[in-house]
DSSP file (Angstrom, degrees, kcal/mol; ACC not computed):
  #  RESIDUE AA STRUCTURE BP1 BP2  ACC     N-H-->O    O-->H-N    N-H-->O    O-->H-N    TCO  KAPPA ALPHA  PHI   PSI    X-CA   Y-CA   Z-CA
    1    1 A X              0   0    0      0, 0.0     2,-0.4     0, 0.0     0, 0.0   0.000 360.0 360.0 360.0 138.9  -36.1  -58.1  -21.9
    2    2 A X        -     0   0    0      2,-0.0     2,-0.5     0, 0.0     0, 0.0  -0.739 360.0-153.1 -92.9 138.3  -34.2  -54.8  -22.5
    3    3 A X        -     0   0    0     -2,-0.4     2,-0.8    39,-0.0    39,-0.2  -0.959   9.4-145.5-110.1 127.3  -30.4  -54.7  -22.5
    4    4 A X  E     -a   42   0A   0     37,-3.6    39,-2.6    -2,-0.5     2,-0.4  -0.828  15.6-152.4 -95.1 107.1  -28.9  -51.3  -21.5
    5    5 A X  E     -a   43   0A   0     -2,-0.8     2,-0.3    37,-0.2    39,-0.2  -0.673  16.5-175.4 -85.9 127.1  -25.7  -50.9  -23.6
    6    6 A X  E     -a   44   0A   0     37,-3.0    39,-0.7    -2,-0.4    -2,-0.0  -0.807  27.6-143.9-120.4 162.3  -23.1  -48.7  -21.9
    7    7 A X  S    S+     0   0    0     -2,-0.3     2,-1.0    37,-0.1    -1,-0.1   0.610  74.0  94.1 -98.6 -15.8  -19.7  -47.4  -23.1
    8    8 A X     >  -     0   0    0      1,-0.2     4,-2.3     2,-0.1     5,-0.2  -0.688  51.0-173.5 -87.8 100.9  -17.7  -47.7  -19.9
    9    9 A X  H  > S+     0   0    0     -2,-1.0     4,-2.7     1,-0.2     5,-0.2   0.906  83.0  51.7 -61.4 -44.6  -15.9  -51.1  -19.9
   10   10 A X  H  > S+     0   0    0      1,-0.2     4,-2.1     2,-0.2    -1,-0.2   0.905 111.4  46.8 -62.5 -41.6  -14.6  -50.8  -16.4
   11   11 A X  H  > S+     0   0    0      2,-0.2     4,-2.1     1,-0.2    -1,-0.2   0.918 112.1  51.5 -65.1 -42.6  -18.0  -50.0  -14.9
   12   12 A X  H  X S+     0   0    0     -4,-2.3     4,-2.5     1,-0.2    -2,-0.2   0.941 111.1  47.1 -57.6 -48.4  -19.6  -52.9  -17.0
   13   13 A X  H  X S+     0   0    0     -4,-2.7     4,-1.4     1,-0.2    -1,-0.2   0.868 108.8  54.7 -64.8 -36.5  -17.0  -55.3  -15.6
   14   14 A X  H  < S+     0   0    0     -4,-2.1     4,-0.3    -5,-0.2    -1,-0.2   0.921 113.9  41.3 -61.1 -44.1  -17.4  -54.2  -12.1
   15   15 A X  H >< S+     0   0    0     -4,-2.1     3,-1.2     1,-0.2    -2,-0.2   0.851 109.2  59.9 -71.7 -35.3  -21.2  -54.8  -12.3
   16   16 A X  H >< S+     0   0    0     -4,-2.5     3,-1.9     1,-0.3    -1,-0.2   0.773  87.3  73.9 -66.8 -27.0  -20.7  -58.1  -14.2
   17   17 A X  T 3< S+     0   0    0     -4,-1.4    -1,-0.3     1,-0.3    -2,-0.1   0.778  98.1  48.3 -59.0 -25.5  -18.7  -59.7  -11.4
   18   18 A X  T <  S+     0   0    0     -3,-1.2    -1,-0.3    -4,-0.3     2,-0.3   0.409  92.7  99.7 -95.3   1.4  -21.9  -60.1   -9.4
   19   19 A X    <   -     0   0    0     -3,-1.9     3,-0.1    -4,-0.2    -3,-0.0  -0.647  61.4-149.5 -93.0 146.0  -24.0  -61.6  -12.2
   20   20 A X  S    S+     0   0    0     -2,-0.3     2,-0.6     1,-0.2    -1,-0.1   0.909  86.9  46.3 -75.3 -44.4  -24.7  -65.4  -12.6
   21   21 A X        +     0   0    0     47,-0.0    19,-0.9     2,-0.0     2,-0.5  -0.895  64.6 176.6-109.7 116.0  -24.9  -65.4  -16.4
   22   22 A X  E     -B   39   0A   0     -2,-0.6    47,-3.1    45,-0.4     2,-0.3  -0.977  10.5-174.8-119.8 122.1  -22.2  -63.6  -18.4
   23   23 A X  E     -Bc  38  69A   0     15,-2.9    15,-2.6    -2,-0.5     2,-0.3  -0.822   6.1-177.5-119.6 153.4  -22.3  -63.9  -22.1
   24   24 A X  E     -Bc  37  70A   0     45,-2.3    47,-2.9    -2,-0.3     2,-0.3  -0.986   9.5-171.1-146.1 158.6  -20.1  -62.8  -25.0
   25   25 A X  E     -B   36   0A   0     11,-2.2    11,-2.6    -2,-0.3     2,-0.5  -0.968   6.5-162.1-147.8 134.3  -20.0  -62.7  -28.8
   26   26 A X  E     -B   35   0A   0     -2,-0.3     2,-0.4     9,-0.2     9,-0.2  -0.982  11.8-169.6-119.8 122.8  -17.1  -61.7  -31.0
   27   27 A X  E     -B   34   0A   0      7,-2.8     7,-3.1    -2,-0.5     2,-0.5  -0.936  12.5-144.5-116.8 132.9  -17.9  -61.0  -34.7
   28   28 A X  E     +B   33   0A   0     -2,-0.4     2,-0.3     5,-0.2     5,-0.2  -0.819  24.7 172.8 -94.7 131.4  -15.4  -60.5  -37.5
   29   29 A X  E >   -B   32   0A   0      3,-3.3     3,-0.9    -2,-0.5    -2,-0.0  -0.847  47.4-105.4-128.5 167.3  -16.2  -57.9  -40.2
   30   30 A X  T 3  S+     0   0    0     -2,-0.3     3,-0.1     1,-0.2    -1,-0.0   0.813 122.4  48.5 -61.9 -30.2  -14.3  -56.5  -43.1
   31   31 A X  T 3  S-     0   0    0      1,-0.2     2,-0.3    19,-0.0    -1,-0.2   0.557 126.7 -75.1 -89.4  -8.7  -13.8  -53.2  -41.1
   32   32 A X  E <   -B   29   0A   0     -3,-0.9    -3,-3.3     2,-0.0     2,-0.4  -0.999  63.4 -42.8 153.0-151.7  -12.7  -54.9  -37.9
   33   33 A X  E     -BD  28  48A   0     15,-3.2    15,-3.3    -2,-0.3     2,-0.5  -0.956  38.1-154.7-123.2 133.6  -13.9  -56.9  -34.9
   34   34 A X  E     -BD  27  47A   0     -7,-3.1    -7,-2.8    -2,-0.4     2,-0.4  -0.931   7.9-162.6-109.8 132.5  -17.0  -56.3  -32.8
   35   35 A X  E     -BD  26  46A   0     11,-2.8    11,-2.0    -2,-0.5     2,-0.4  -0.941   4.9-172.6-112.9 133.4  -17.2  -57.5  -29.2
   36   36 A X  E     -BD  25  45A   0    -11,-2.6   -11,-2.2    -2,-0.4     2,-0.4  -0.995   4.2-178.9-125.8 127.3  -20.5  -57.8  -27.4
   37   37 A X  E     -BD  24  44A   0      7,-2.9     7,-2.6    -2,-0.4     2,-0.4  -0.956   1.8-174.5-122.3 142.8  -20.6  -58.6  -23.6
   38   38 A X  E     +BD  23  43A   0    -15,-2.6   -15,-2.9    -2,-0.4     2,-0.3  -0.998  12.6 170.6-140.7 136.7  -23.8  -59.0  -21.5
   39   39 A X  E >  S-BD  22  42A   0      3,-2.6     3,-1.9    -2,-0.4     2,-0.3  -0.896  70.7 -46.0-143.1 110.1  -24.3  -59.5  -17.8
   40   40 A X  T 3  S-     0   0    0    -19,-0.9   -24,-0.0    -2,-0.3   -21,-0.0  -0.510 122.7 -22.8  64.9-127.3  -27.9  -59.3  -16.6
   41   41 A X  T 3  S+     0   0    0     -2,-0.3   -37,-3.6   -38,-0.1     2,-0.4   0.421 119.7  94.0 -96.2   1.1  -29.5  -56.3  -18.2
   42   42 A X  E <   -aD   4  39A   0     -3,-1.9    -3,-2.6   -39,-0.2     2,-0.3  -0.760  52.7-176.1 -96.1 140.6  -26.2  -54.5  -18.9
   43   43 A X  E     -aD   5  38A   0    -39,-2.6   -37,-3.0    -2,-0.4     2,-0.4  -0.953  14.4-160.2-132.5 153.7  -24.4  -54.8  -22.2
   44   44 A X  E     +aD   6  37A   0     -7,-2.6    -7,-2.9    -2,-0.3     2,-0.4  -1.000  14.5 175.9-131.0 132.1  -21.1  -53.5  -23.6
   45   45 A X  E     + D   0  36A   0    -39,-0.7     2,-0.3    -2,-0.4    -9,-0.2  -0.994   7.9 153.9-141.1 132.2  -20.5  -53.3  -27.3
   46   46 A X  E     - D   0  35A   0    -11,-2.0   -11,-2.8    -2,-0.4     2,-0.4  -0.991  31.2-133.7-156.2 148.8  -17.5  -51.9  -29.2
   47   47 A X  E     - D   0  34A   0     -2,-0.3     2,-0.4   -13,-0.2   -13,-0.2  -0.839  18.6-165.1-104.4 143.7  -15.7  -52.3  -32.5
   48   48 A X  E     - D   0  33A   0    -15,-3.3   -15,-3.2    -2,-0.4     3,-0.1  -0.948  22.9-136.6-126.3 147.3  -11.9  -52.7  -32.8
   49   49 A X  S    S-     0   0    0     -2,-0.4     2,-0.3   -17,-0.2    -1,-0.1   0.835  84.3  -2.1 -72.6 -33.0   -9.7  -52.3  -35.8
   50   50 A X    >   -     0   0    0    -17,-0.1     3,-1.3   -18,-0.1     6,-0.2  -0.971  69.0-107.0-153.5 166.3   -7.6  -55.4  -35.1
   51   51 A X  T 3  S+     0   0    0     -2,-0.3     6,-0.0     1,-0.3    -1,-0.0   0.675 111.3  69.6 -69.0 -17.2   -7.0  -58.1  -32.5
   52   52 A X  T 3   +     0   0    0      4,-0.1    -1,-0.3     5,-0.0     2,-0.0   0.539  68.5 122.4 -81.0  -4.6   -3.8  -56.4  -31.4
   53   53 A X    <>  -     0   0    0     -3,-1.3     4,-2.2     1,-0.1     5,-0.2  -0.360  66.4-133.3 -58.0 133.2   -5.8  -53.5  -29.8
   54   54 A X  H  > S+     0   0    0      1,-0.2     4,-1.8     2,-0.2    -1,-0.1   0.884 104.3  47.5 -59.9 -43.5   -4.8  -53.3  -26.2
   55   55 A X  H  > S+     0   0    0      2,-0.2     4,-2.3     1,-0.2    -1,-0.2   0.878 109.6  54.1 -68.1 -36.6   -8.4  -53.1  -24.9
   56   56 A X  H  > S+     0   0    0      1,-0.2     4,-2.2     2,-0.2    -2,-0.2   0.918 108.5  49.2 -61.6 -43.5   -9.5  -56.0  -27.1
   57   57 A X  H  X S+     0   0    0     -4,-2.2     4,-1.9     1,-0.2    -1,-0.2   0.879 109.1  53.0 -63.3 -37.9   -6.7  -58.1  -25.6
   58   58 A X  H  X S+     0   0    0     -4,-1.8     4,-2.2     1,-0.2    -2,-0.2   0.917 108.6  50.1 -61.6 -44.0   -7.9  -57.1  -22.1
   59   59 A X  H  X S+     0   0    0     -4,-2.3     4,-2.6     1,-0.2    -2,-0.2   0.907 107.7  53.0 -63.1 -42.2  -11.4  -58.2  -22.9
   60   60 A X  H  X S+     0   0    0     -4,-2.2     4,-1.5     1,-0.2    -1,-0.2   0.898 110.1  48.1 -61.2 -40.0  -10.3  -61.6  -24.2
   61   61 A X  H  X S+     0   0    0     -4,-1.9     4,-2.5     1,-0.2    -1,-0.2   0.911 112.3  48.9 -64.9 -41.7   -8.4  -62.2  -20.9
   62   62 A X  H  X S+     0   0    0     -4,-2.2     4,-2.9     1,-0.2     6,-0.3   0.886 104.8  58.4 -67.0 -39.0  -11.4  -61.1  -18.9
   63   63 A X  H  <>S+     0   0    0     -4,-2.6     5,-1.8     1,-0.2     4,-0.5   0.908 112.5  41.4 -55.7 -42.8  -13.7  -63.4  -20.9
   64   64 A X  H  <5S+     0   0    0     -4,-1.5     3,-0.5    -5,-0.2    -2,-0.2   0.935 119.4  41.4 -71.8 -47.6  -11.5  -66.4  -19.9
   65   65 A X  H  <5S+     0   0    0     -4,-2.5    -2,-0.2     1,-0.2    -3,-0.2   0.814 116.6  47.1 -75.4 -29.8  -11.0  -65.5  -16.2
   66   66 A X  T  <5S-     0   0    0     -4,-2.9    -1,-0.2    -5,-0.2    -2,-0.2   0.483 110.4-115.9 -92.4  -2.8  -14.5  -64.3  -15.4
   67   67 A X  T   5 +     0   0    0     -4,-0.5   -45,-0.4    -3,-0.5    -3,-0.2   0.840  44.8 177.3  76.6  34.1  -16.2  -67.3  -17.0
   68   68 A X      < -     0   0    0     -5,-1.8     2,-0.4    -6,-0.3   -45,-0.3  -0.451  22.7-135.5 -67.3 145.0  -18.1  -65.6  -19.8
   69   69 A X  E     -c   23   0A   0    -47,-3.1   -45,-2.3    -2,-0.1     2,-0.3  -0.884  16.9-119.6-107.2 133.7  -20.0  -68.0  -22.1
   70   70 A X  E     -c   24   0A   0     -2,-0.4     2,-0.6   -47,-0.2   -45,-0.2  -0.534  16.5-147.1 -76.5 132.8  -19.9  -67.6  -25.9
   71   71 A X        +     0   0    0    -47,-2.9   -45,-0.2    -2,-0.3     3,-0.1  -0.887  18.5 177.0 -96.0 121.1  -23.2  -67.1  -27.7
   72   72 A X        -     0   0    0     -2,-0.6     2,-0.3     1,-0.3    -1,-0.1   0.677  65.5  -3.7 -98.6 -20.3  -23.1  -68.7  -31.1
   73   73 A X        -     0   0    0      2,-0.0     2,-0.4     0, 0.0    -1,-0.3  -0.972  57.7-146.2-165.5 152.8  -26.6  -67.9  -32.2
   74   74 A X        +     0   0    0     -2,-0.3     2,-0.3    -3,-0.1    -3,-0.0  -0.959  23.4 159.9-125.3 149.9  -29.8  -66.3  -31.0
   75   75 A X        -     0   0    0     -2,-0.4     5,-0.1     0, 0.0    -2,-0.0  -0.981  45.7 -81.0-159.3 158.4  -33.4  -67.2  -31.9
   76   76 A X    >   -     0   0    0     -2,-0.3     3,-1.6     1,-0.1     4,-0.5  -0.348  40.3-121.5 -63.4 145.5  -36.9  -66.8  -30.5
   77   77 A X  G >  S+     0   0    0      1,-0.3     3,-1.3     2,-0.2     4,-0.5   0.872 110.1  56.8 -55.6 -43.0  -37.9  -69.2  -27.7
   78   78 A X  G 3  S+     0   0    0      1,-0.3    -1,-0.3     2,-0.1    -2,-0.1   0.576 107.6  49.3 -71.8  -7.3  -40.9  -70.6  -29.6
   79   79 A X  G X  S+     0   0    0     -3,-1.6     3,-0.7     1,-0.1    -1,-0.3   0.444  85.4  88.6-106.3  -2.4  -38.7  -71.6  -32.5
   80   80 A X  T <  S+     0   0    0     -3,-1.3     2,-0.7    -4,-0.5    -2,-0.1   0.922  92.0  40.7 -64.3 -45.5  -35.9  -73.4  -30.6
   81   81 A X  T 3         0   0    0     -4,-0.5    -1,-0.3     1,-0.2    -4,-0.0  -0.473 360.0 360.0-103.8  61.8  -37.6  -76.8  -30.6
   82   82 A X    <         0   0    0     -3,-0.7    -1,-0.2    -2,-0.7    -2,-0.1   0.408 360.0 360.0-100.0 360.0  -38.9  -77.0  -34.2
């Protein structure tokens, strides 16, 4: 399945409200924090320098209120039950 990554957070969130499965992942790196959001075939990905960034805080609030589910790991389907 292809994920179409877009830069417009507001458009992504507008589309995500109608999706059944909303997923997120937050990764810490030496250079900052990366947020990945996915709803259906749309994805949003952005890096922030710190947790105090205003848009990052907005995303954290939305993750809680919109019911996004955290992805802790990904793997191929045929390797899940090994």
